[in-house]
C-alpha positions as CSV (number, residue, x, y, z in Angstrom):
1,M,-126.0,140.7,138.1
2,N,-128.5,138.2,138.8
3,S,-127.7,134.3,139.2
4,V,-128.3,134.3,135.1
5,D,-125.8,136.8,134.3
6,N,-123.7,135.3,136.5
7,R,-123.8,132.2,135.0
8,F,-123.2,133.9,131.6
9,F,-120.5,135.6,132.2
10,V,-118.6,132.6,133.8
11,A,-119.5,130.5,130.9
12,L,-117.6,133.4,128.7
13,L,-114.8,133.6,130.7
14,I,-114.2,129.9,130.2
15,L,-114.9,130.1,126.5
16,T,-113.0,133.0,126.3
17,T,-109.6,131.2,128.7
18,L,-110.6,127.9,126.3
19,F,-110.0,129.8,123.2
20,V,-106.7,131.7,124.2
21,G,-105.0,128.6,125.4
22,S,-106.2,126.6,122.3
23,A,-104.6,129.7,120.8
24,V,-101.5,129.2,122.4
25,S,-101.0,125.9,121.2
26,F,-101.2,126.8,118.1
27,G,-98.9,129.3,118.4
28,A,-101.5,132.3,117.5
29,S,-100.0,134.3,120.5
30,D,-96.7,134.6,119.2
31,S,-98.1,135.0,115.6
32,G,-94.8,136.9,114.9
33,T,-92.5,134.5,115.6
34,I,-91.4,131.3,113.3
35,K,-89.8,128.2,115.1
36,I,-87.3,125.9,112.9
37,G,-86.1,123.3,113.5
38,T,-82.8,121.8,111.8
39,L,-80.1,119.1,112.2
40,D,-77.6,121.7,110.9
41,K,-75.4,123.5,113.7
42,G,-73.9,126.9,112.1
43,T,-70.5,127.5,111.8
44,G,-70.1,131.1,111.9
45,F,-71.6,134.4,110.0
46,D,-69.1,136.4,108.0
47,P,-69.9,135.8,104.9
48,A,-66.1,135.8,103.4
49,D,-65.7,132.4,105.5
50,V,-69.1,130.5,104.8
51,F,-69.3,127.5,102.8
52,E,-71.7,125.7,105.6
53,M,-75.7,125.4,104.2
54,L,-77.2,126.8,107.4
55,S,-74.7,129.7,108.0
56,W,-75.0,130.4,104.3
57,E,-78.9,130.2,104.5
58,I,-78.9,132.7,107.4
59,N,-76.3,135.2,105.5
60,D,-78.7,135.3,102.7
61,N,-81.3,137.2,105.2
62,I,-78.8,139.2,107.5
63,Y,-77.0,140.3,104.2
64,D,-78.7,141.8,101.0
65,G,-76.9,141.4,97.5
66,L,-76.4,143.4,94.6
67,V,-78.9,140.9,93.0
68,T,-80.7,138.1,94.3
69,L,-82.4,135.0,92.5
70,N,-86.2,134.5,92.5
71,P,-86.9,131.5,94.5
72,K,-89.5,130.1,92.4
73,T,-88.0,130.8,89.3
74,G,-84.1,131.2,89.7
75,E,-84.1,134.2,87.7
76,V,-81.8,137.2,88.6
77,E,-83.6,140.3,90.3
78,P,-82.1,143.5,91.8
79,Q,-81.7,143.8,95.6
80,L,-78.6,146.5,96.5
81,A,-78.3,147.1,92.9
82,K,-81.3,148.8,91.4
83,S,-80.0,148.4,87.7
84,W,-76.7,147.1,85.9
85,T,-75.1,147.0,82.9
86,I,-72.4,144.8,81.1
87,S,-69.6,145.7,78.9
88,D,-69.7,143.8,75.1
89,D,-66.6,142.3,76.1
90,R,-68.4,140.8,79.3
91,K,-65.5,141.7,81.3
92,K,-67.1,144.6,83.4
93,I,-70.2,145.1,85.1
94,T,-71.4,148.4,86.1
95,F,-73.9,148.6,89.3
96,E,-76.3,151.4,89.8
97,L,-77.0,151.3,93.7
98,R,-79.7,151.9,96.0
99,E,-79.9,155.5,98.0
100,G,-81.1,155.6,101.6
101,V,-80.3,152.0,102.6
102,K,-78.9,151.3,106.3
103,F,-76.7,149.0,107.8
104,H,-77.9,147.2,110.8
105,D,-76.2,149.7,113.0
106,G,-77.6,152.6,110.7
107,S,-74.8,153.7,108.9
108,R,-75.3,154.3,105.4
109,F,-74.3,151.7,102.8
110,T,-72.5,153.2,99.6
111,A,-70.7,151.9,96.6
112,E,-67.5,152.1,99.3
113,A,-68.6,149.1,101.1
114,V,-69.0,147.1,97.7
115,K,-65.5,147.7,96.9
116,F,-64.4,147.0,100.5
117,S,-66.4,143.8,100.7
118,L,-65.1,142.3,97.8
119,I,-61.3,143.1,98.4
120,R,-61.9,141.7,101.7
121,A,-63.3,138.3,100.6
122,A,-60.8,137.8,98.0
123,N,-57.6,138.6,100.3
124,L,-58.7,136.9,103.6
125,G,-58.7,133.3,101.5
126,G,-61.8,131.9,103.3
127,S,-63.2,128.4,102.2
128,P,-65.3,130.8,99.6
129,G,-63.0,133.2,98.9
130,F,-61.9,131.9,95.7
131,L,-65.4,132.6,94.0
132,V,-64.1,136.1,94.1
133,A,-60.6,136.0,93.8
134,D,-60.5,133.7,90.9
135,F,-63.3,136.0,89.2
136,V,-62.8,139.4,90.3
137,D,-60.3,142.0,89.6
138,T,-60.3,143.1,92.8
139,E,-57.2,145.6,92.2
140,N,-59.4,147.6,89.7
141,I,-62.7,148.2,91.0
142,E,-63.3,151.7,90.2
143,L,-66.0,154.0,92.4
144,V,-67.8,156.2,90.0
145,N,-69.5,157.8,92.7
146,Q,-71.1,157.2,95.8
147,Y,-73.9,154.9,94.4
148,K,-72.1,153.5,91.1
149,I,-69.6,151.0,90.8
150,E,-67.5,149.1,88.0
151,I,-66.4,146.0,88.9
152,P,-64.0,144.4,86.5
153,L,-64.0,140.5,85.7
154,K,-60.4,138.5,85.5
155,V,-62.4,136.8,82.7
156,P,-65.9,136.9,80.6
157,Y,-68.3,134.9,82.4
158,A,-71.3,133.5,80.9
159,D,-72.9,133.4,84.9
160,A,-71.8,136.5,86.3
161,L,-75.0,137.7,87.7
162,N,-76.2,134.5,89.1
163,I,-72.6,134.5,91.0
164,F,-73.0,138.0,92.5
165,S,-76.3,136.6,94.2
166,I,-74.5,134.5,96.8
167,P,-73.6,135.5,100.0
168,I,-69.8,136.0,99.8
169,Y,-70.9,138.7,96.9
170,S,-73.0,140.7,100.1
171,P,-71.6,144.2,101.2
172,V,-70.6,144.0,104.7
173,N,-70.5,147.0,107.2
174,P,-67.0,148.6,107.2
175,K,-67.0,150.0,110.3
176,K,-67.7,146.5,112.1
177,Y,-65.0,144.3,109.7
178,S,-61.6,144.5,108.9
179,M,-59.4,143.5,106.3
180,D,-57.3,140.9,108.5
181,E,-59.6,138.8,110.1
182,F,-62.7,136.9,110.2
183,K,-65.9,137.9,112.1
184,P,-68.0,135.0,112.8
185,K,-70.0,136.6,115.5
186,N,-72.2,139.8,115.5
187,P,-72.6,140.2,112.0
188,S,-73.6,143.6,110.4
189,G,-75.4,143.8,107.0
190,T,-78.1,145.2,105.1
191,G,-80.5,142.5,105.3
192,P,-84.3,142.2,106.9
193,Y,-82.9,140.6,109.8
194,K,-80.1,140.9,112.5
195,L,-78.9,138.2,114.5
196,T,-79.8,138.6,118.2
197,S,-78.6,135.6,119.6
198,W,-76.3,132.5,119.0
199,V,-75.6,129.6,121.4
200,K,-73.6,127.2,119.9
201,G,-75.2,123.8,119.0
202,S,-78.6,125.0,120.3
203,K,-80.2,128.0,119.0
204,I,-80.0,130.8,116.4
205,V,-82.2,133.6,116.6
206,L,-82.7,136.6,113.8
207,E,-85.5,139.3,114.5
208,K,-86.3,141.9,111.7
209,F,-84.3,144.9,110.9
210,E,-87.1,147.5,111.6
211,D,-85.2,149.9,109.4
212,Y,-84.8,147.9,106.3
213,W,-85.0,149.4,102.9
214,G,-87.3,146.9,101.4
215,E,-90.5,145.0,101.7
216,E,-91.0,144.4,105.4
217,P,-90.8,140.5,106.4
218,K,-94.2,138.7,107.4
219,N,-92.9,137.9,110.5
220,D,-90.9,139.5,113.3
221,K,-88.4,136.9,114.7
222,I,-86.9,133.7,113.3
223,I,-85.6,131.0,116.0
224,W,-83.7,128.2,114.8
225,K,-83.5,125.4,117.0
226,L,-80.7,123.1,116.5
227,Y,-81.2,119.1,117.2
228,S,-78.9,116.5,117.2
229,K,-81.0,113.3,115.9
230,G,-83.8,113.3,113.7
231,S,-86.0,111.5,116.1
232,N,-85.7,114.4,118.2
233,L,-86.2,117.1,115.3
234,K,-89.3,115.1,114.6
235,F,-90.6,114.9,118.2
236,A,-90.1,118.5,118.3
237,L,-92.2,119.3,115.6
238,Q,-95.3,116.9,116.7
239,N,-95.4,118.6,119.7
240,K,-95.6,122.4,118.4
241,E,-92.1,123.2,119.9
242,V,-91.4,124.0,116.3
243,D,-93.3,124.9,113.7
244,M,-91.3,124.1,110.9
245,A,-88.4,121.1,110.4
246,W,-85.9,121.6,107.8
247,R,-82.7,119.7,107.1
248,S,-83.1,116.5,107.4
249,L,-85.6,114.6,108.7
250,S,-85.5,111.0,107.0
251,L,-87.9,110.2,104.0
252,E,-89.7,107.5,106.5
253,D,-90.4,110.3,109.0
254,V,-91.5,112.7,106.6
255,E,-94.2,110.2,105.0
256,Q,-95.4,109.4,108.5
257,L,-96.2,112.9,109.4
258,L,-98.0,113.7,105.9
259,E,-100.2,110.7,106.9
260,R,-100.8,111.5,110.5
261,G,-101.1,115.1,111.2
262,N,-102.1,118.4,109.9
263,Y,-98.9,119.2,108.1
264,E,-97.6,120.6,104.5
265,T,-94.4,120.1,102.7
266,S,-92.6,121.8,99.9
267,E,-89.9,119.8,98.3
268,G,-86.8,120.6,96.1
269,V,-83.9,118.3,94.5
270,G,-81.1,120.2,94.9
271,Q,-78.3,118.5,97.2
272,I,-76.1,116.1,95.8
273,R,-74.4,113.4,97.6
274,F,-71.1,112.3,97.2
275,L,-67.6,110.7,98.0
276,V,-64.5,112.6,98.3
277,F,-60.7,111.1,98.1
278,N,-58.1,113.4,99.0
279,T,-56.2,112.8,95.9
280,Q,-52.8,114.0,98.1
281,S,-53.1,111.5,100.1
282,K,-51.3,108.2,100.1
283,P,-52.8,105.7,98.9
284,F,-55.8,107.5,97.3
285,D,-53.4,109.4,95.0
286,N,-53.6,106.1,93.0
287,V,-56.0,107.0,90.2
288,N,-56.6,103.1,89.7
289,L,-57.7,102.9,93.4
290,R,-59.9,105.6,93.4
291,K,-61.3,103.7,89.9
292,G,-61.3,100.7,91.5
293,I,-63.6,102.3,94.4
294,A,-65.6,104.2,92.1
295,A,-66.3,100.7,90.2
296,A,-67.6,98.7,92.9
297,I,-70.7,101.6,93.9
298,N,-74.2,100.3,92.8
299,R,-75.9,103.4,93.4
300,S,-79.4,101.6,92.1
301,S,-79.0,99.0,95.0
302,L,-77.9,101.9,97.3
303,V,-80.8,104.0,96.7
304,N,-83.2,100.9,97.2
305,K,-81.4,99.8,100.7
306,V,-81.1,103.4,102.2
307,Y,-83.7,105.9,100.8
308,Y,-86.5,103.2,99.7
309,G,-86.2,103.6,96.3
310,L,-87.7,107.4,96.9
311,V,-84.5,109.4,95.3
312,P,-82.6,109.6,92.2
313,E,-79.3,108.0,91.2
314,L,-76.3,110.2,90.6
315,Y,-73.7,109.6,87.9
316,S,-72.0,113.2,87.8
317,L,-71.3,115.6,89.9
318,L,-74.0,117.7,87.9
319,P,-77.6,117.1,89.1
320,A,-79.3,115.0,86.4
321,N,-82.0,117.8,86.2
322,L,-79.6,120.3,84.8
323,S,-79.4,120.0,80.7
324,S,-75.8,119.8,80.6
325,S,-75.6,116.8,82.6
326,V,-73.9,113.5,81.3
327,P,-74.2,110.2,83.6
328,S,-70.6,109.9,82.8
329,F,-69.8,107.4,86.0
330,K,-72.4,105.4,84.4
331,N,-70.5,105.4,81.2
332,V,-67.3,104.8,82.3
333,Y,-68.2,101.9,85.3
334,G,-71.4,100.8,84.8
335,E,-73.5,100.1,87.7
336,G,-71.2,98.5,90.3
337,S,-69.1,96.2,87.9
338,L,-67.2,93.7,90.5
339,D,-65.1,92.5,88.0
340,M,-64.1,96.5,86.6
341,A,-63.4,97.2,90.3
342,K,-61.1,94.0,91.1
343,D,-59.2,94.9,88.0
344,Y,-58.3,98.3,89.0
345,L,-57.7,97.3,92.0
346,K,-55.1,94.5,91.0
347,E,-53.3,97.7,89.1
348,A,-53.6,99.6,92.5
349,G,-51.2,96.4,94.2
350,Y,-54.9,95.4,96.4
351,T,-56.0,91.8,96.2
352,E,-58.0,89.0,98.4
353,D,-54.1,88.3,99.8
354,S,-53.0,92.0,99.9
355,P,-56.3,93.7,100.6
356,L,-56.4,97.8,101.4
357,E,-57.2,98.6,104.8
358,M,-59.0,101.8,104.8
359,E,-61.4,104.1,107.0
360,L,-64.7,105.6,105.6
361,W,-65.5,109.0,107.1
362,Y,-69.2,110.7,107.4
363,T,-70.9,112.8,109.9
364,P,-73.8,110.8,111.9
365,S,-76.4,113.9,111.8
366,H,-76.0,116.6,109.7
367,Y,-77.5,114.9,106.8
368,G,-80.4,113.2,108.3
369,A,-81.2,110.1,110.3
370,L,-79.8,107.7,107.2
371,E,-76.4,108.4,107.2
372,D,-75.1,105.6,109.4
373,E,-77.2,103.1,106.7
374,L,-75.5,105.0,104.1
375,A,-72.4,104.4,104.9
376,L,-72.7,100.8,106.2
377,V,-74.1,100.1,102.3
378,L,-71.1,101.7,101.1
379,K,-68.8,99.7,103.2
380,S,-71.1,96.4,101.9
381,Q,-70.0,97.2,98.6
382,L,-66.9,98.0,98.5
383,E,-65.6,95.1,100.8
384,R,-67.5,92.9,98.0
385,T,-64.5,92.9,95.8
386,G,-62.4,91.2,98.4
387,A,-59.7,93.4,98.3
388,I,-61.0,96.3,100.5
389,E,-61.5,96.3,104.5
390,V,-63.3,99.0,105.5
391,T,-63.6,100.9,109.1
392,L,-66.5,103.1,109.9
393,K,-65.5,106.5,111.4
394,S,-67.6,109.1,112.0
395,Q,-67.6,112.9,113.9
396,E,-69.8,115.6,114.6
397,W,-70.4,118.3,112.0
398,A,-68.5,121.4,113.2
399,T,-65.4,119.3,113.8
400,Y,-66.0,117.4,110.4
401,I,-66.4,120.2,108.0
402,G,-63.4,122.0,109.8
403,R,-60.9,119.4,109.0
404,V,-62.4,119.0,105.3
405,A,-61.8,122.9,105.3
406,E,-58.1,122.1,106.1
407,G,-57.4,119.4,103.9
408,E,-56.9,117.1,107.0
409,M,-58.9,114.3,105.8
410,Q,-56.9,111.5,105.0
411,Y,-59.4,109.1,104.0
412,P,-62.4,108.9,101.5
413,F,-65.4,110.9,103.1
414,L,-69.0,111.6,102.5
415,L,-70.1,115.2,101.6
416,G,-73.4,117.0,100.6
417,W,-73.8,120.0,98.2
418,G,-76.7,122.4,97.6
419,S,-77.7,124.3,94.9
420,A,-77.2,127.7,95.9
421,V,-77.4,129.3,92.1
422,F,-78.7,126.1,90.0
423,I,-76.0,126.9,86.8
424,P,-73.4,124.0,85.7
425,D,-70.6,126.0,87.5
426,W,-71.7,125.7,90.7
427,Y,-70.9,122.1,90.3
428,T,-67.9,122.5,88.2
429,T,-65.6,125.4,89.7
430,N,-66.6,124.5,93.3
431,F,-65.1,120.8,92.9
432,L,-62.8,121.4,90.2
433,S,-60.7,124.1,90.3
434,K,-57.8,124.5,92.0
435,G,-59.5,126.4,94.8
436,G,-62.5,124.5,94.7
437,A,-61.2,121.3,95.3
438,K,-59.3,122.8,98.0
439,S,-62.3,123.8,99.7
440,M,-64.0,120.3,99.1
441,G,-61.0,118.5,100.5
442,S,-59.7,116.7,97.5
443,L,-56.7,118.8,96.7
444,Y,-57.3,117.5,93.3
445,E,-54.8,118.7,90.8
446,N,-55.2,118.7,86.9
447,E,-54.3,121.5,84.9
448,E,-56.3,120.3,81.7
449,M,-59.0,120.3,84.0
450,Y,-58.9,123.8,85.8
451,D,-58.5,124.9,82.0
452,M,-61.6,123.3,80.8
453,V,-63.3,124.6,83.8
454,K,-62.2,128.2,83.1
455,E,-63.5,127.9,79.6
456,Q,-66.7,126.8,80.3
457,R,-67.2,129.6,82.3
458,Q,-66.2,132.1,80.1
459,T,-67.7,130.4,76.8
460,L,-70.9,132.0,75.7
461,D,-72.3,129.9,73.0
462,S,-74.7,127.2,74.8
463,E,-73.8,124.4,72.5
464,K,-69.8,125.0,72.7
465,R,-70.5,125.1,76.3
466,A,-72.2,121.6,76.7
467,E,-69.6,120.2,75.1
468,I,-66.8,121.5,77.3
469,L,-69.5,120.6,80.3
470,A,-69.5,117.1,78.8
471,D,-65.3,116.8,78.4
472,I,-65.5,118.4,82.3
473,Q,-67.6,115.0,83.4
474,Q,-65.8,112.7,81.3
475,L,-62.6,113.7,83.0
476,T,-64.2,113.9,86.4
477,A,-65.1,110.2,85.8
478,E,-61.5,109.0,84.5
479,D,-59.6,110.6,87.4
480,A,-62.2,110.2,90.4
481,P,-61.3,112.8,92.6
482,Y,-65.1,112.4,93.7
483,A,-67.8,109.6,93.4
484,P,-71.4,110.9,93.2
485,L,-73.7,108.7,94.8
486,V,-77.5,110.4,95.0
487,Q,-79.5,113.3,94.0
488,R,-81.4,113.9,97.6
489,I,-84.8,114.9,97.6
490,S,-85.1,117.7,100.8
491,R,-88.5,118.4,102.0
492,V,-89.5,121.1,104.4
493,V,-92.3,120.0,106.7
494,Q,-94.2,122.3,108.5
495,W,-97.9,122.7,110.4
496,D,-100.3,123.9,108.1
497,Y,-101.0,127.1,109.9
498,I,-97.8,128.0,108.4
499,D,-97.2,130.0,105.0
500,G,-95.0,131.2,102.6
501,V,-92.8,128.4,102.6
502,D,-91.2,127.4,98.8
503,L,-88.6,125.9,97.7
504,G,-87.1,126.9,94.7
505,P,-84.6,126.2,91.9
506,G,-81.8,127.4,94.6
507,F,-82.6,125.0,97.7
508,T,-83.6,127.7,99.8
509,F,-86.7,129.9,100.9
510,R,-86.9,133.4,101.9
511,L,-87.5,133.8,105.8
512,S,-88.9,136.9,105.4
513,D,-92.2,135.5,103.2
514,I,-93.0,132.9,106.0
515,M,-96.0,133.6,108.4
516,K,-98.6,132.5,110.4
517,K,-102.3,132.0,108.9
């Protein structure tokens, strides 16, 4: 080889090395791996005991449901069930199941797994267990054959198929689970991904299931990296330690990233934020005290001071973009009425001369970087009455949500709720039924409310159902077991080499759709 050839060969080698190096920095060499950063933590992966967003979202990809929701439209689509029929009285659903489906250990999926999983979820009594126990007549489930099952309902239910899409209804592997204990680790489902690693508070790794019955995922592996601060998550995205940031960069950080880098975003208006009162804990068992606090909250001011005016105020537990939503808290309390707040507080026994000393609890990072500010603004608004003195208390998410689930939060606390299924019942049953109130930590008891919640679930006439929902929202405002605050806009921010991210009505996205261009 002559000297010209040598120089050409060296130049070609250098260019090739530079190209490969550049590809590595942009993630091309690990094109099958998607890294997602989040401030969520994950609490376990047994669908019978998961009521926390990240674990719920991951379970939605480890397990299949009998049906699923289209992420773009929210419409019900077949999944493990290839078809179904609903009885005329809407008290029985018969599912025809797919054949040839395997669990992650290679064992066969049949109707027996569906029956086992529903009975298990109802009987174990996990946080979301009431969503099965209050709805499905598990004692009379009938196996027609290996791939056909009849599931009787306790009452007719207008949104029955939507509810069957959530993870607690997903079949688990009867060979790997028992009827008498939860299994937070080593899940076994039929979904497109297997959980291969979980380092608590640090990392969760999913790898595609090679024998998946459905469409093959467009990536080989999903790595969730868990961060404690929004600033760390932002830094990780900027330095390509992660390809995507999801729940929850601050709105300010999102705007800065979109202005300065090669990023894209998808957003959803699905999460609601609210204050919870433990209605069984003194002095918050006094409805006038709860009303006084609800009346003191000025949501318009809160939105401007905390969220730069970029999110909607929330005056009901039902998001404003649901057609049946009524701004009941605004109708009852106005917008931060100081005089009304003082009157209610006086009725409860609290004045400037005899103020209430209370704690206000929040979790500092799970809902993003603005939680400290949100808590401070609420403290200021309550203390404006002169009849309340607030001490702020915070706790990291895993401990915090555990105390909520056990009903141990004695003082008012901040919480959020996402739209796994964007239907009115998702914001009524999960808050205002007996089981829902227990899971949310309000322990709210009102038989009239329980009856209305049940009635709206089984009312098929849309106009009549809207009337019942309006009554529910009115009674919620009058009893104030919760005080709705804002409706969060949540954004996924990803590098522009990522494709397939689409936040739909359910406030989630399908991991199997994500790929590197």
